[in-house]
N, C-alpha and C positions, 0 to 999 in steps of 0.2 A: 435183382441185378443192379449194380451200382451205376449211377448216372453222373454225367459231368455237370458241375455247377460252378458258379463264380460268386465269391463273396462281394466283389466290387464290379459288377457287370458294366457299370457306366464307364469304367476305364477302357473298355474295349473300343470306345470311340478313338482311342489313340492309334488304332490300326490305320487310320487315315494318313498317318505319317509315313506309311509305306509308299505313298505317291512321290515323296521327295526324292529318294534315290532313283526311282524310275524316271522322273523328269530330268534329273541330272544326267542319267545315262543316255536318254534320247537326245538331249540338246547339249552336247559337249562342244563348246565354242572355243576351245583352246587354240591359239594361233600357232602355226608351224614356223619353225625357224629355218631360214634359207641359208644353205651352205654350198659353195661352189666347188665342184670337183672336176678334174680333167677327164675322168672316166665315168660318165653318167650311166653307162650300160651296166656297170658292176653294181651300183647302188640300186638300180631298178630291179636287178636280180635279187638283192637282199630284201627289198621291200616286198616283193612277191612272196618270198619264202616265209616271212614273219607275219604276214597279214592275217592268216588263219589263226595262228597262235595268239595274236593280240586280241582278236575278237573273243576267243575262248576265255582269256584272262579277264577281260572286262565283264563278261557275263558271270564268271565265278565271283568276282568282287561284288557285283550287283546282288547275286544270290545270297552271299554271306551277309551283306548289309540288310537285305530284306528279312532274312531269318533272325538276325540279331534284334532288329526292331520288333519283329513278330513276338519272339519269346520274351522280350522285355515288357511289352504291353500285356502279354498274358500273365507274367509274373506279378505285375502291379494289380491286376484284376483278381488275383488269388484263386486260381482254379482248384477244385477238389473233386474226388470221386466218392459218392455216398448215395444211399437210398434217400437220405433226408436232405431237405433244403435248409441250410443254416440261416438263410434270410427270412425264413418263415417259421421261426422258433415259437412264435406266439400260439400257433395252432397245434403244436406238438408238446407233450409234457411227459416227464418221467416222475412217477410217484415213488418216493422212498419211504416205505412204511416201517417204522421202528416200534416193535412191541415192547412196551415198558411196564407190563403188568408184573405183579409180585413174583410170579414164577421165574422171571428173568434174574432173580437174585441168586439162583443156583450157580454153582461154580464150575468153571472150566479151567483147570489149573489154579492159578492164583487170581484169576480174573472172574468177575461175574459175567453171566451171559449177555447182559446189557452192554458191558464194556466191549466185549468181542463184537457184538452187533454194531456198535458205533463205528468201530474200525472198518467194518464192511460197508457201512454207509458212506464213509469218507472216500473209499476206493471207488464205489459206484458213482459218486458225484463226479469224480474226475473222468470216468468213462462216458457218462451220459450228458454232462452239462454242455458239451460242445454242440450238440445237435438238438437240444430241447430245453424248455423250461424245466426246472426241478422244484418239486414240492416235497418238503420234509413233514411227515405226519407221525404222530404217536397216538396212543389210546385216548389222550386228552388234549391234544393241541395239533396245530398245523401252521406252516408258514411257507411263503415263496422264497426260494434261495437264489439270490443274484450273484453272490461271490463266495469264494471259499471261506472268507472271514465270516460271512453270514451263517454259513454251515456250521463252523466251529462254535459260534455263539449260540446257535439254535440247539446244537447237541449238548452244550454245557447246561442248558436250562431244562433238559429232559431228565427228570428223575423217575423214581418208581411211582406208579400210580395205582390207586385202588380200582380203576376201571379195568375190568378183565378183557382179555383179547378173544375175538372170534373172527374167523376169516370172512364170514358173511357181513359182519358189522363193518369191517375195514373196507370191503368192497362197496358197501352202501355209502360210506363217507366219501370215497373217491368218486363215485358216480355224481354225488351232489356237487363236488368241486368241478367236475367236467361240465356239468350243465350250467354252472354259474360263471364259468370262464371261457365258454365257447371253444373248447378244445376238441379237435377232430381226430387226432391220433395220439395215442398214449401207451406207455408201458408202466407196469407196476412191479416193484420189487418189495417183497415182504421179508423182513428180518425178524425171526421169532423162533421160540422153541415149540410153537404150535401145541401148546398145552391145552388141547381141546379135542373133542370128538368131531371130526370133520364130517360134513354131509358128503356122501359119495358123489352125488351129481348135483351141482349147483346151477340149475337152469335159469335162475333169476338174473345172474350176472355171468352167464356162461361164456360170453364172447370177449371177456377181458383177457389180455395177454399178461400173464402173471408169472414171475419167477419167485419161487418160495425158497428162501435161503434159511435152512433150519440150523439153529445153533444148539448143539447137543451138550448136555451137562455130563460131568464125569460119572455121577452115580445118582440113582433115584432114591433119595433118603431124606426124610423130613419128619420132625415131631411138631405137632401143633397143639397149643392150648385152645381147644375148640370152643368151649363155652363155660359159663358159670351161672349158678342160680341160687336163690335163697331157699334152703330146705326147711328149716325149722326156726322158730323164735321161742325161746324159753324166757318168759318175762320174769318168773320167780328167781331164776339164777342170773338174770341180766346177760344171757348168752344167746347167740344165734349161730346157726351152722350154714355154711355155703357148700354146695357141691360144685365140682369142676371136672371137666373131661379132657383127657389127652387123646390124641389120635396119632398113631404111628403109620405113616404112609410109605415106609421103607420096605425093603425086602429082607430085613434081618432085624433081630432084637437090637434095640438102641438104648444105650446108657446115657443119661444126661443129668445136669444139675437143675434142681428146682428151688425156687425162692418165692415165698409169699410175704408180701408186705401189706400191713393194714394200720391205719391211723398213725402213719409215719414211723412205724416200728416193724422190724423183721419178726414175723411170727413163726416162720419155718424155713429152714435151709438144709437141704439134704440131696443125696444122689439117688436117682431112681432108674430102674430098668424096665422097659415095657416091651411086650411081645410084638412081633411083626404083624402088620396089617390088622391091628386090633384097637378097639376103643378101651380106655381105662378110666373108670369113674372113681373119683376120690372125694373126700370131704374134709373140712377143717372147722373146728369150733373157735369162734372169736367172741370177744367181749364187746357188748354194746357200750360205746364211749359215753362219757358224761353228757356230751352235747347231743347224743343220740343220732349223730350223723357223721360220716367220715367216708373215706375212700381207700382203695388198695389196689394191688396188682399181683397177679399170678404170673411168674416168669420162668422160662426155661432157657437153657443154653445147649443147643444141639449141633452147632457148627454148620448148619445148612441154611435154608431160607429163614430169614429172621423177622419178616413182617408179622408172623403169627406166633412169635415167641413171648409176647406180652399180652395179657388180657386184663384190662382195667375194669374196676367195678366201684360203684358208689351205693351206699345205703343211707337211708334217712328214716329214722323211727320217731322223729320229733313231731310229725303230724299224726294226730289221732285219726283212726278210721271212724268216720261219722256214720252212725247207724240210726235209722228212723223206724220206730215200731208203730204200725198203724193198727189200732184196736179201739174198742169202745172204752176200755179202761186199761191202765198200766198193770204191769206184773212185777212184783217186788223181786222175785227170784231172777227174772230176766235182767232187771236193772242191776242187781248185784253181780251178775256174770259179766255184763257188757259195759262196765264203767271202771276204767283204770287208766294207767298212763298211756295206753296204746289204743283203747277203744272208748268211744263216747256215745252213749245211747240217749236218744230223744224220743218223745212220745207225741202222738197226735191222733185225733179221732178220724173216723172215715169221712165225716163231713168237713174236717179241717184240712184234709189232704189237698194240696195245691201243686199243680204241675210246675210252676215257676220256681218253687222252692226245692224240688227234687234234685236238681243238679248239684246242690250243696252236700248231698249225702252219697256215701260210698256203697252202702248196702241198705236194702229195704226188707223189712219183715212185715208181711201183710197177713193179718188174721181175717179169715173169711167168715163173715156173718151172713148178711143178706147180699144178694147180687146187686151190683151198682154198675150201670153202663159207664158212668163218668169215672168210677174207680178203675174199671177195666181199661178205659182209654188212657188213663194216667199210667197204669202198669205197663201197657204196651209202649208208651213213649219212653218210659224209664229204661226198658230193655233195649230200645233202639239207641240209647246213649252208650251201649256197650257195658252196662253195669249189671250186677247180679241181684237177685231177690230170693226171698224164702216165702213160700205160701204155706199157711197153717190153717187147716179147718178147725172149727171149734165143735163142741159137743152138740150144738144146735144146727150145724150146717147140714143141709139136705144134699142128696146125690145130685139133684138138678142144679142147685146153686154152685156146687164145686165143679160140676161138669161144664157149666157155662163159662166159668173162668178159665178152665184148662183149654177148652176149644177156642175161646176168644184170644188166648195167648199163643195158639198153635203149638201147644205142648203135648196134648193127648186127650183122652176122654175117660170118664168114670163109667165103669161097668155096672157096679151095684154097691150096696153098703151092707156090712155085716155088723149086727148089733151085739154079738156075743163077745166075751172076753177072749183075748188071744195074747200069747207071750211073744216078746221080741227075743229071738234066740240066736240070730246069726249076724256076725260082723264080717264084712267083706275086707279081710286083711290085705288082700292082693291089690286093692285100690290105693293109689298114691295119697288119697285123702287122709288115710290113717297113718301115713309114714311117721309123722311127728306126734302122734297121739299114743300109739302103742309101740314099745320097743320089741315086743314079742307077743305071741298069741296067748290070750287069757282063756283058760279052760274052766275055771271055777267062778266065772263072773255071775253076779246076781242080776239076771235079766229082768227087765220090767214087764208088766202086764198092762194092756190097754183095753178099753171097751169101746166098741164102735169104730170100725175101720172101713175104709173105702178100697174096693178092688178096682184098679185102674189099668189102662193100657197106654204106655208112654214109649213111643218109638225112639230109638237112638239114645237110650238112657243107661245109667249105671245104678245098680242097687248098692246102697251103702249099708243099710240095715234091713233085715228081713224078719218076717214072722216065722213061727214054727212050721207053718204050712208052705213056706218058700215064697210067698207073695211079698212085695216090697213094703217097708215101713218108711224109709227115707230114700229118696231118689234124687240123682243129680243129672240134669240135662245140660245143654250147651251153656246157658247162662242163668239157670234157675235151679233152686232146690225146692222140694216139696215133701211134706209129710202126708201120709195117708190116714192119719188119725189125729185127734186133738192131743196137744202136748201141754197146753196151758191150764186147762180146767178138768174137772172130774174129781173122783175120790182120791186117786193117787196118780197125778199127772206125771208125764215123762220128764217135765222140766225139773222135778225134784230128784231125779235119778242122777247118780254120779256120772253116768255116761253123757248126760245132756250138756254139762259144762264145757268139756273140751270140744264137743261137736259144734255147739252154737258159737263158741269163741273162734273156732277155726273158720267157720263161714263168715262171721262178721269182720274178722281181722284180715280177710283175704286181700283187701286193698293195700295192706302193709307190704304184701308180697309183690311190690312193683318190680319191673325189670331192672336189673342192676346196671345196665348200660344201653347206650344207643348205638346205631350203626352209622359208620362214616358214609357220607354221601346221601343220606336219607333225611327227609323231614320228620319231625316228631314234636310232641308237645310236652310241657312241664307244668306241674301244678305248684303255684306259689300263692300263699294266702296272705290277705290283709296288707298288700303293698301297692304303691302307686306306680313305681317304675322298676322294671326288671331288665338287667343287662348281663351279657356274657363277656368274659375276658378272653378274646380270641387273639392270640399272638401279640399280646400286650396292648390291644385296643379294645375298648368297650363297645359292644354292639347291642343296641336296644332291641328288646323283644316285642313283638306285636301280640296284643291280647286277642285271643280267639273267642273265649267265653269266660264265664265267671271263674276267676282264679286260674285260668288256663292260658298259657303263653306258647306261641309257636317258636320252636328252636330253629335256627338257621341250619343250612347244610354245612357241615364241617368236613374238611378234606384230610384231616390227620387224626390219628388215634391219640389218646391221652386223657387227662383229667382237666376239666375246665371249670373255673369258678363262676358261680351264679351270684350276681350282686343285686341286692335290694337297696337302691340308692347308692351309698358309698360303702355299705357293709356287705360282707360275704354271707349270703343266705344259705347256700349249699353248693354242691358240686355235681357235675354231670360227666360221666365217663363215656368215651367213644372208642369203639373197636372196629377194625376192618372185618368185612366178611371173609370167611375162610375158603372162598371159592378157588383160590389159586394154590392151596396147600398140597393137593394131590397132583403129583407129576405124572400125567397120563401118557400112554403111548399114542402116537399119531396114526390115524387111519389114512391109508394111501389115497391121495386125491386122483381120481380117474378122469378128471376133466380133460377134454381134448385141447383146451386152450392153455394148459399148464406148460411153461417153458423152463428151460434151464437158463442159468445166468448167462452163459457164453452165447446162447442162441440170441437173446435180446441184445447182448453187447455187439455181436456181429452185425445185427440189423442196424446198429447205430454207428458202425465204423466210419471213419472219415480219413481218406487218403489225400493229403495236401500235396499239390503239384507245383507250387510256386518256386520251391527250391530247385526242382528240375528245370523249370523254365529259366530261372536266373542262371543256372549252370550252363544251359545251352546258349544263352545270350553271350556269356563270357567266351565260350568256345568259338562261336562264330565271329566274335570281334577279334579274337586272336588269329583265326584263320585269315580274316580280311587283312590284318596287318602283315602277316607272313606273305600273302599274295602280293601285297604292294611292295614289300621290302625286297623279296628275293626274285621277283619277276619284273623289276623296274625297267622301263624303256622310255624313250623320249620320242615324241612325234616329230618326224623329219619331212620337210617338203623337198622333193627332188627337182633340180633345175640344171639345164645344160649351160 
């Protein structure tokens, strides 16, 4: 229920002026004028008849004066009817939350949803700023709005943000503001497309009065360049293949234009059509540039949300994958396989293996001879760095020795050892490991034969090569490969087989398959060798990078997608590509919010209505002044003293 309040209650002291006309009325000292008449009895009769009328007139004049003064004082104190007290705005707040996530790029007519939402914010500010403080919030900013100019300036600074929207996250931010600013009463208005799956009951912030203004798009349609990755590297042909994926989030087949640019040249430009609600995986072959490093972008034009229309990528083949082979003696065949423009092999003995040097190597090949607790500790530390290794038993390795290494590394265990010859007859073509090794299944392959194999139990692993009895010969675990038989020694070792070359090269060059891009808004590292100072060119300014470990530097959080140059001193060393997460690409339907504290916009607006009464008070003041003047003018009389 509305209550009567005053903007300037101190002006009510002016009601004391009501005493002035009362005093004048009670002490009227006007002198009577004496006029002599021959017939005094007639004048006495007139005086008697008009006495009662004169008293009534004076009282009416007094009343109009009192009412005129009363309403004038009330007008100056600015009375109003409202549930809110305008003189206590500091304890009441209205939060205008503007969702500026990428899904707000969808169109409503010729405007984006964000443009439409901003218009709603402007209207709401006019409705609520009279009775409370107003805070303008978005997914990545907030500010206290004092004037309409501040509001327009704040809205102009709000662009699209990679920070995604969620109702719970917005409520949490508002609660933090309330606690920090001692606000006791507040309303919240959220302007969003609510591109989320809402929790049906939000008990954590259930008592918040919220009006959710949903901005609906014309149509749910969007094509996204979802991701890209390095599929194969063909060193002999100086080529590499990247795969990329499109996602159609619409409800119909969509036709769009595709463009792929690499090394500052258009590699492909065509029109594609993809099926509704389906992923489409494609690939393109590109040439390795002379510098062995460059960048590119896969682009689409779909006429809908555009933040996910470009996917930037960078490749760098200039750094060789450094491989360390740990064995009592080197292997010529292995050295010939793992030494070229992309892979560099080095050798060390078991006794020469040192932990401090391992961080320089991208891949480790460990030949198991005798058990060494120090060697096991070094291998565990190497795996903890997130790197991969290959375990190879030799012909002298016992079941107990191999078993102690597998158990110590938490990989698995050895069951027993078979000393008979056995053929390797099965290649797991379904595993992605062989995608760039075999273009098709080979049926007439000359499979190798080994003597002396271990039967092992390795949980959560994949068999890449298997014996004729189905037991594994080459196994891949989370971050380790292992052979179950010697491949380097014996009468006819596996290392001499044609199959060994692509498999060992694929393992060792795996560090070349670095991710092609970083994610906007996340921390990550970059590896730069043999430099003293590394910096990024961010928006025309160089930002120095902090060194994390040997040749590793921490990249700062970047807020925009694109390709950024990495400097070594004043020279461009390489590039880093950044892309937005595709979390806002799918335009989802909103789950109905069943919270008892959800309000409609008009409900909150009515609670904040203000009815100003000063105009009515001023009007009544003028009316009573006019009545007073009319009483004085048309009922004028003179005071007469009667004398004989």
